[in-house]
N, C-alpha and C positions, 0 to 999 in steps of 0.2 A: 736480310735484303738491303742492308745499308752499307754504302761504300764510304771510305774515308777519302780525303783529298789526295793522299799519297797513292791510293789504289786507283784513282780515277784517271782516265786517259783523256787529255785535252786535245781537241782537233782544231787545226787551222783550216778554214774552208776558203778555197779560191775557186774562181770560175773553172780553171783548168782541172782542178782536182774533182770538182763536182761533176763535170762533164765526163771525166775519165771513169767515174762509177758506172755511167750509163753506156759507155763504149766497151765495157768489159775489160778494160786495162787495169783496173784497180778494184779492190773490194771495198764495200761500204764499211764505215766504222762499226766496231763491235758496240753493242748496247750494254750499258752497265746499270746495275741496280743502285740507286742513290737515295740518300735521305730525303724524306718528304715531310711537309708540315701537315697539320690537321686537315687542310683543304685539299691535299694531294699534290700541291705544288712542290717541285724540287727545291732543296735548300742550297743556296749559293755559298761561296767560301767565306762570306761575311756573316753567315748564320741566319740570314734573312731569306724568305722565299724568293725564288727567281720569278721574274715577270716574263711571260711568254712573248710579249711585245718587244722586249729588249734583248732577247736571246737570239743568237745566230743572225746578227745584223748583216753579214756579208751575203748569206743566202737569201735573206729577206729582200735586200736591195735588188739583187739580180732578178729574183722572182717577180717583184713588183714592177720593175722596169719592163720586163718581157711581157707581162700581162697588159700593161698600158700600151705597149707598141704593137703587139701581135694578137692579143686576146688569149683567154684562158685555155682554149682548146688547141692552140698551136703546139705541135709535138715538142719543140724546144722548151716552151713554157711548162708543159706537163712534166718534163724531166727536171726543170728547176723547182717546181712545186714539190716533187718527190724528194729532191735533194734537201730542200728546206725542212720537210717533215723528218727526214733521216737525221738532220742536224738536231732538231728539237728532241727527237727520241734519244739521241746520244747524250743530251743534256738532262734527261730524266723526265721529260714531258710525255704524256700519253696521248699521242695524236695519230 
């Protein structure tokens, strides 16, 4: 269940791409099994555990701004929250 860096698919997340997942125009990224450390955190390309707070900064920024402006229950924010979770899962986190 360990993937190498060459097997791994990297995704670039943009607001348009994220929203296209929820409009049905695009498929969400495939999830890959990746190397994890003893605590269960995915391993980055530098061999160190990834930090969830620093992973997927684009989706995190959009999600946080939406929640601050509209509230967590707003449908647009719910979509951005799910997009951020999808990004984290694609990076190997179990959320």
